[in-house]
N, C-alpha and C positions, 0 to 999 in steps of 0.2 A: 721885581719882574725883569726891569727895564737894566737893574745891577746885574740878575742872573745872565740876562742874553749879552751884556757886554764881557761878561766872562767868559760863555760860552763861547763866543767870536774868537775870545783870546785864547781858548784851548785850543781850537781850531787850526788856527794860523802858527800856533806854538808844534802841532804832527801836520804837514802841508799831505805826505804822502801816504796817512791812512786816511786823511780827509779827504782825498783824490780819490783813492779807492772806494773807499763809503758812496760818495758820490755818484758816482759811476755805476757800482753795482746796484745803487735803487734807480738810477734814470733808469738804466736797460729794463728792470724787473718793474718797476712801472709805467714806463714807455709801453712795454711790451705787452700787458697787460691791460692798458690803455686802447691800443689799438686792436687786439683780437677782440676786446667785448666790445667794439666801437662795429666790428662786422657783427658779431653775435646779434648785436640792439638792432641795427640796423634791419638783415637780413629776417629774424624769429620775432622779435619780439618788441620793435615802433609800432605803433598802432601806426596805419596807414592815414594821412591827412584829410580822411572824408568825414562827414557828419555819421552818426551809428554805424563803425566799420565793422561789429561784430553781424549787422546786419546783412551783409553783402556775400553772396555767395558764387559758385561757382559750379554750373551747370555743364555736364561734359559724358558721353558713352564710353561706356567700359565692358568690355569681351575678354571674360574671366577663360573660359575653356578655350580659348587659345592665346591667352599670357598676355593679354593686351591691356595693361591697367587703365589707360587712358589713352581717348581719342577726341577731337576737337565734335564742335555739335553742327546745326544746318539750318538752312533757312524753313526745312516741314518744324524741326523743334520749336524754335524760335516762335512763329504764328499759334502752333500747337499752345505751348507754356502761358504765352502771351491771351488767349484767348478761353482758355481752362484751368491754369492754374490758380488757386485762389489765396494761395500762401503769398503774394509778392504785389510791392507795391509797382512794381517795374520790372521788363528784362530787357536786357539788349544783346547784340552782335557786336562782337569786334576783331578786327584783324590785322595783318601790317601787312604792306606791299614798298615797292622802291620804283617810284614812277619818274619820269625824267623830270626836272624843274629849267625851263627855259626851253629855249629854241635848237635844233638840231644840235647847229654846229656849237653850241655851246652849253648844253644840256649838262645836269648832272644828278645822278641819282642819287634822289633824300627818301629818308625813312619817312612812311608816312600811313598814320591810321586812318583804319575804314570801319565807319560804324553807324550803326543806326541813331535816330534822332532820339530814343530813348534810352540809350545806352550814357549821356549825360546825366540823365534821370537816376539811374541805377549807381553812378557812383557820387551824386546828390553834390553836384558842381555847379558853381553860376559862372556866367563869360566874363571876363575882365574887363572885355571892350565888346562892343555891336552885343550879338545874338548865338546861340547854336543853330544846330539845323531842326527842319522841321518836318513831319513826315511825306507833306509834299515833297521835299529833297530827295525823297526816294523813288523818285520816279524817275527813267532814265530822259526827260526832257528837261524837269529841273534838279538835275544832280549836279552844274558847273558851279560850284561855289565850297569855299575851304575854310575851316576854322584853323587859325595859328596857333602853335603852343606858344607861350612867353619867351620862353629863350629864342626861339625863332623869330618872332616878332622883336627882341631885340637885337638881336644881331645883323638879319636882313635889313630892317625897316627901320633902325633905331629907337622904337619903343615910338613910332610916329603915332599920334593919337588920330591922325586923320587917314589912316591905315584903309579903312571902311570903304569898303566897293571900290579899292581898287583891285587890278588883275593878275594872277598869278599863270605863268605859262605850265599846265601839268599834262604830259602825255600829250602835247600838241594842241590840247584847247585850253579856252582861258577860262577861267575860274574866279569867281567876284569873291573876295575875300567879305567874308559877313560878321566874321565877330576874332578875337583871342581869349584860347582858354587859358585858365590860371595857371600857376607852376605846379598845382596839387596833382594835374593831368600827369607833368613827368614822374611823379611819385609813382603811378599806374605803369607805365611806359619812359623809360629814360631817350628810348632811342627815336620817338617821336617826333618831326618837327611841326607837322601841322594833319588835319584831321579832314577826311571828305566822306561823304554821307556813300552809305552801304544802297544796292540799288541791285533788283532780281527781275527777273522774266516767272513769268505761269508756271513754265518747265520747271525751275529752282523749287517751285512751291508743290511740286506734283508729292504726295504720300511715297509713292515708290520710291522717292529718292534719299529718305530718311533717314538712312545710315549712310550717305554721303556726305562723307568729312570737308569741313572746309573753314567754319567759323568758331570762335570763343563765345560762347554764351555765358550772361552772369544774369545774377537778378539782387533785389533790395527784397530781402523781407519782411513783409507789413510789422507793425508795433508786435509785440507779444509773441508772435511766429518762432519756430525753433526750425534749426535744422533737421531735425529729426522725423517733426511734423511735416517739413517741404519733402523729405525723402517717400514717407510713407504716399502724400500723394502723387508723387512723381511713379512710384510704384505701380497706384490706382490707375493712371493716364498712358503708362505704359503698357498693362494688362489691358486696357480696352482697346488702344489702338491693334494691338494684335488679335483681339479675339475678334474683330473687325474686316482683319484681312482675309481675304481670299486665298486660298492654296496658291503658293508661288514663290518663286525664288529666294523673296525679301522674307517671307512666314520661315524657309527653310534655314536661310541667313540667321536671322534670331535664334532659334533653336538650337543650330551646332555652335553660335560662337557663344552665347549665355548673354544675350546681347541687355544692357541693363543702364540707366540712365541713375548715376551718380549726384549726389547733394554733398559738395562740400566748400569750406570756406574760402574765401579768393585766393587765389594764390599759395595755398595750403600746401598742395602737389608740387609747387614749383620749386620749395626750398626743397623740400623730404629728402633730395639727393645729397644736400650739402650741409644737412642739420647736426648727423652727426660727426661730420668732418669737422664741422663750429665745435660743436661742443668738446672734441678732440683738443684739439690746438687750446682751446680754454683753458682745458685741463690741465696742459703744458704749461702754459705760461703762468697758472696759479701754484704749479709743482717749484719754476723758478723763483717767484715771489718767495713763496715757503724756504726754497734754498738760500735765498740771498738773506731774506731775515733772521734765519737759523746763524748764517754767516757772520753778518752785523751784529749778532745779538752775543753770539760768541768773542766778537772783540771786544765788544762793549761790557764785556762780563771780565777780561781778563784787563781789558782797561783800568774798571774802576778796582778790580780786586790790587792792580799795580797804583792805585792812588787813597788805596786805606788809611795811607799814614797822613796823608795829605785834608781825609776828611776827618781824621781824627784832630790832627791840630783845627781844623775849623771850627768842633764841635767844643774844643776847647776855648776858643773865643768867642763861643756863644750861640753857636750855629745848632740847630735843632734837627733832628732826623728827616724832618719832614723839608727843611729847605732844604736839605742837600738831595731829597729825593726830587724836589724840582730842579733843580741844576740837575740833575740827570735828565729829566723827562724835555725840561730844554734843550739842551744840547741835542737831544733825538728829533725833538720836531724840526729845528733848525736845518740838522741835516737832513731828515725825509723832505723837508719844504723844498729845498737846495734839488736835493735829487726828484722830485716830482715835477719841480720847473724844469730842469734839467730832460724829465721821461716825456712832457707833452711835444718837446722838440724830437724825440726820438720817436713819437708816434706818431706826430706829424708826417714824418718821412718814412717812417713803414707803410703807412696807408697811402701814401703816393705810389711805392713800389705794387701794392697790392692790387692798386688801383687798375694797372694795365694790365691785370690778369681776370676782373672782374668783370668785366664785359662777357669773357667766356665762360665762367661758370656760371650767371645769371644777367643774359642781358636786358634784362628788362628791368636790372634795378639802375638807380644812380649811385654815384663815385660815393666810397664812404669818405666821413671826413669827423671833427671833432665835434659832437655838437655840444650843446651847455648841458645835457645831462651827464655827457661825459666827463664834462670838466669836474663837474659834482661829486663824480663817483671818484675820479682821479684825488681832488680833498678827501674824500672819507676813505680812500685806500693808504692816501699817506698818513692820518689820523694814525688808521688802526696799526700800521706800521710801526711809527713814533711807539704807541703805548706796548705795544710787544714785543719792538726789540730792548726799551727800558726797563722791563718788567722784573728779567733776571737778574740786572746792575744795582736795582732798586733791591729786590728780594734779599742778595747777597751784601749790600750795605747794609741793612738792617738786622743781618742776622751776626754781623762781625762786630768783635767787641772793638770799638775803633782807639777806644784810648791805650787799651794794648800794643795795636799797631801801633800806636805812634812813639810809644815807649821804647817797645821791638823792633822799631821799621828795619834795622839791620838784618835780623836773624828768621825776620816773618816774613821776608819779601818772597819768599817763594808761596808759588798759590796753593790754598787751603785745598785740602782733599775735598771740600765738597766743591770747589770750583772745578778741579779739574774732574771730578766727577760728570757735574754736570756739562763741561767742555766735552768731554768724550760721549754724552749723550744726543749731545747737538751735531758733533761731526756724524753720529752714525746714522744721525737722520739725515743730516746732508747726502752721505753716498747711498742710502736705502731710497732718497727721492732721486736722486741722480739717476740710479742703477734704473727704474723705473721708465726714467721720460727718457732714455737713451733705448732701453728697448723697445720701448714705442717707435723710435726713432727708426732702429737698426731693423725692424720688420717691417715698416714701410717701407724702405731702400731696398732691401732685399725684394720687397713685392713688387717695388714700382720697375728693378730693375727684372723680373719674371713678366713683367708687360711688356718691356721693349724687347725681349727674347720672344718675342709670338711670332714666327711666321706669319710676314703678310699677307702673301700668294701673289706680290707681284714684286717687281723691284723698282722701288721708289728712285732711286739713285736719277739725275739727271734729266726728271721728269718737271716739268714749268705747266702751270694752269690759272686760268681765270674764267670769272664770269661773264658773257656776253650779252649785254642788253640792244635790242634790234628798236630802230628809230619807229616813231610812233604808227606812223603809216602801215607798220605791219600789222597795228591790232585789226583783227576782224577776218585777215586775207585765208586763203586757199589753203589747203594743206601742199596742194601742189607747189606753191608760190614758198612754202617754207623748204619745202626739198631741192626746190634750184636752190636753195639759197646754200644747205648744208650742203650740196655739192661743190657749189662756188670755193665754200669756206675752207672746205677738207680741200681743192686741189690746192687752194692759196697759199693754204698752210704747208704743204707739204713741196713747194714755189722756193721759200725762202731756203737761201744758203745754212748748212750747220743745221736745220731739222733732220734727222731719221726718219720718223712717224709721225701722224698726229691723226687725235678723233675727238668727236664729240660725245658728251653724256650730259644725260639728265640729274646728274649725280655725279660725287666723287669718293673713294674708298678713304672710311675713317670720319667722313663727314655729319655720319647720323642724322643725313637730311634726306629720308629716303622712304618712299611710297611703300605703304602696306596694304594688299586686298584678299580677299578671298577668293579661291579659283576650284571650278570643276575638272573633276578629271573623267579622260573618256571612258575607259573603260570599269569605272569603278563606281557605279551609282549611288548617289549619297542615303544614305539610312537617317529616319529620323532623330536619333539618338548619336548618332556618329559627331565628332565633331567638325566642325569647319574647317578644310585644310587653307592654310592663310601663306604666303610667302611675300616678302621685299621685293619689288619689280624694280630693275633701272632700266630707263631707255640708250641705246649706246648704240654709233654709228659704225659701220665696217671699219676694220683697222683698231677696233679699242684693244682688243685682248692682246695684239701685234705689239703697239706701242705700250702696254702696262706690262708686257711679257708676262701674263696672268697663263700659269701653264692648264694647258690644254690635256685631259685626262681620259677623252673617249672624244672618237666623232669632227668634227669638224668645227671653224668660228664662222661667223659670218660671212653672207656672200652679196655682190652688189642686187642681188635682186630677192633677198631673203626681207617679208615683209610685202611683197607686193602681192596682188591676188594670186590666189595658189602655190604662195609658196611663203604660208605664215609662219613661222619658226619659233623657237626659244630656244636658247643656249642656258642650263643652270647649272650650279654646283655642287660639289659631290653633296654637302649636307641632304639636300633636297632630293637626290640619285637616290643615297640610301636609305632615307625616309619613305619616299613611294614607290620605290622599286627595290625592293629587298632583296639580297641574291640576282640579280637578271640584270640585264644592260636597259638602261634607262632610254636609248637611241630608239628615235621611233614613238615613244611614250607620245600619249598627247591631251592637251589638259587648255583650257581656257579663263581667264580671269574674270569673275563675274559668274550667270546661272548658265548651267549646261544650255549647248546649242540646240536647235531642233534637229531633227532628223533628216539628214541628206545635206547640212551645212558643213564645211571643212573645217577640222580643228586645226589648232596651230600644233607643229612637231617639234618634238626636241631632236637637234639638230649635233646637239655638242654639249658634253660637259668638261666643265672646269672646276680650277683651286677654290676651295672657301678662299674668301677676302673681306676682313671685317672691317665692312661699311660703317656700322655705327660704332665702331672702335673695341677695343679687343677683349673690353669686359660687358659686352652685351649681352645680356640677361634673358633675351625673349629666347632663344636658341631656332629662331625663325631662317627659313633658308632664303636663297636670292635667285631669281631668275631675271637675266636678259633677255630684253626684247629691243627688234632692230626699229628703230628709225622710222623707216619706210612702214611698219604696221601702226606706231600710232601718231606721229605726227609729232610737230613739236611741242617739247613740255620744258622750254628753257633751255638753256646748257653752258657747259664748261666745257674750254677747248683744253685739251691735251697734248702736249709735246715732248716730244725725247728730241736733247739737243745738248752736244758737249760745250756749246756757245755761254758765256754769261748771262746770268739773268737778266738783269737790267737791259741789255743790250739786246738779248730777246726777245721781252716785251715791246721794245722800242717800237723792232721791226715789225711784232705782229699785231702792235695797234696800227700802224700805216699800212698795214697791209688791210686790215677790218674797212678800215676808211675806207679804201682804194674800192674794195668788194662792194659796200653799202656805206654810204656817209650817213654821218648821223651813229653809227654804233659806236655802242662806251664799252670798256673793258675794266672792270670791277673787279676784286681783290685775287690782284696778279702774286701769283707764290709758288715754292718749288714744293713738291708733294713730300718732301721732307721734314719742311715746315708743317703741312696741312698735317700728317703722321703726329709731329712734336704735341701741335695744338691738341690734338684728342687728348693728349693726358695732361692737359695743363693745370684740370683741378687737382690730380693725384699729385703733381711736380708741386706746385703752392703747397698743400699739405705738407707734405715729405720737406721739402726745402724748409719752412717755415719750423716745424718740430724738429728736425735735424742742425737746426740753428737753434732753437729752444734749449734741444741738449747738449749741442757744443757748450754754452752759457752755463749749463747745470753744471757740467763736466767740469768747466775753468773756475767755476765758484767753489767748487766742491776740492776742485785742487786747492784754492787759495786757502781756505776753509784751515783743509787736514796742517798746510804748509804752516797757515801763521797762527793756529792753536800751538804747535808742536814749534817753531819758532821763538814764542812770547814762554812758551813752558820751560826751555832751554835759557833762555835769557834770566827767568826768577829761579833757576836752580841750578846757578851755578857755583855756589856755595855748595852744595849736594856734590854736585858733578868733581871739584876741586875735591873734596873728601873721598871720594871711589877712586880716585884718582893717585892721591897722598897712599892710599892701603892699597894699592898695588894693580887696582883695574886697567886694561890694555885698550886700545883709543878703539878695537875693536869689537871688544863689549860695550866699551859705553855707544861707538854704534848702533849695535846690536841691541841694546836697551831701548833709544829713543826709537828705532825700525819697529821693535815689537809692539810699542805702544801704540804709534800712528797704524800698522800694518793689523793689531787688533781691533783697533776699533776700526778698522776700513771692512773687516773679515764680518764682522758683527752685523754693520750696516747692510753687507751683501747679500747677506742671510734674511734680511728683514723685506729688504728688495727685491730679493727672488720671488717671494710670497707674490710681493705687490705686483710684479711684471706679470706673475702668471694670470692673475684677475684682472690686468691692463688686457693682455692680450686675447683672454676670451671676448673683454667688452668691443676689441678691435677686429673679431674675425672675420665681418659683414665688409670690412676698408680691403682687407688684404685680397689678394690676386694670387692664385696657384701655389696657398702658403699655408699652412699651420700656425695658430697661434706660438704653437712651443715650440719654434723652428728651432733648430739646436747652434746650426751658425749664426743667426743672431744674438740668440743668448751666447754664445760662446766669444765671440768676437768683441761685443758690449764689456762682459768680465776681464777679459785680456786687455782690454783701452785702459777698463777703470781699475784693474789693478796694477797697471805700469803706471800712470800717474801717480796713484798713492803710494807706489815705492819711490819713483824722484820725489813728490812732495814728503817724505819722511827723509829721504838720505839728504837732503840739504840741512834740515836742522841738527840731522847726526853726525853730518861731516864739522858745523859747528861744532858741538859742545864735545865730540872728540879732540876737537883743535885748541879748547882749554886747557892753560896751563896751571895746573895743582897750586902750584907757590903763588902764582898772581893771586889767581882766584882769593886764595886764603888770605894773602895779604890784605888784598881789596877788602872782604869781609872786616 
């Protein structure tokens, strides 16, 4: 075998062009498969690093009658399930926040976890250093403690083992470090740098707030308990709670929304939106690997056919067919081994690129990496590929009369009919697979173009935004203080030279972080079985619609006194007006979020109707309308500023940051961006899938063209004698070109027919991934067919032109 290995190295050194193309092809195919499967494994298949992870469940609220499949839980449900649910070892609450770490002058916003003490029991983790929280730390008087994540401990404290009992300044309070959590906590949420105890007041535990969302509730099932049993128990607990409720707004809300608690595997729902996209990408790279294998097998088959005389000579010198088969397999292993090593480098680079987008796809996920399991998978793929690509050459060698080939090497140099038949089948397979992959990419590209063409309902050009974090002393202040700050902020922003207009809002278009609540209409008393009307709501300042240039359809925009007592007002979008005021004007309509008001109380009034704006992105499937509320009416709910200006963005942000410090020292601006960037980021998951699949389709097209060209070029080189005879008998150059091109295009046409069938099947599978596009879109199919035919024409013409240039006399003399 060592001798075979040395001989294989000499063979590949003698054909450097062939070796480089083969290694490059394998590196791309194996590397792409390794990278994509690393993503699939990390998000869908890899078990979380917690003890008995199948016992971890997510407990959440669902409102099927208003098309809201999942909403967070709350303190009321946590306490109820902690006391009455027998299926769990423990249940715990979890949330994230962005506190200010450090003093006002140098404070930095940092992602923080907020959890009950039993949340760590749910995960089944133990402190790396010190301890976790206790139940006593949930009391406001004892809550100034913090547990660091291992990464934060390493980066900020240099892994100092004496970090315990040191303090961390968080939101103006000194918090004592009591422990360090292991890295497995970051597998639950990679964003978190430390964890604070969650505290609640008696008002938060009021049963009337059972459906006031806010926290994520997780549980660890007891040994032997199942999700089905836990769901049945949850149904019983909810039924008992409902039966004890007196007639009230909450009881009515439960009836009209179909509110129900759901139990599911932890994080199962989080990855569902990406599951089909990841599997589509995995299918795409498997197709690329298949095309690469076909290409290399075809080339090795042709190469082995050309070496039949060599094999015959070796047999005459005493080598058996098994020895020659082993030689071919070692040559294949050598190639795939080198390709796999190069492929790992390619996979590493591809993962680094995708990690730039992974936080947008699933913010809690850790960066993708090449785990040991992926290295083992790469080795298995390489071994499988080496065997697959060597099978046809070995089978052909076994069936060929090598002794005859050695004696008649001149006249039998042309590829045999069986070799040409197998080569034709392989080329057809390449073309069919490439067509399927390219059609999928074409559908996604057209779908992405449709998403980009959606009217955003506002003008995103020259808009700049950022989030504002106020100093710690604002916590607990009155609404009047916040309103004064809002007024100073708006006046200060409008004073900056170059800013045309400015506004504040609790959310941004295309951000997807908008509150949703049920409401009551003044003129339509609810009936027991009618669905609960629900809408997204956004708190905005005056000047918001003018700054974003949202089109006014009826009525007016907010005025400075809107939201003050006696002037309660709403502005609704077109969808709201058409749904709840069909065939009439919505102006003057009255409604309120929450239960109906008592008789004699003033209802907020609709003062304007504006165009629809896709705040949750253009692919929002809820169909719920939007309502705008003046800031004076609800108070401060966190804010983004939005300014319209023609000044360069970095210069503008610098001026705004300086102005914010003047207005309120200690203010922090985060996430500065243009609205064009915000809109683009909302489509990042679709863009990533489209670009990756388009890249794989381009690679498939290149490999298919290489396969068609390679096999026809080799066929021409082996048929020199035949083509010379045809020329000697009077065949013209055009006839020779036509002969070779018919062979190439015939194989391409057969592959296209098979590929069309596969493309239709793939299109049906992709239906839910397409935006405003049927899976049989003729433009996508037509464009892909034209591109593939054009490439096939070029790949066939080049060898055909070479064949037409053969001098008949010279060809016959050489023979």
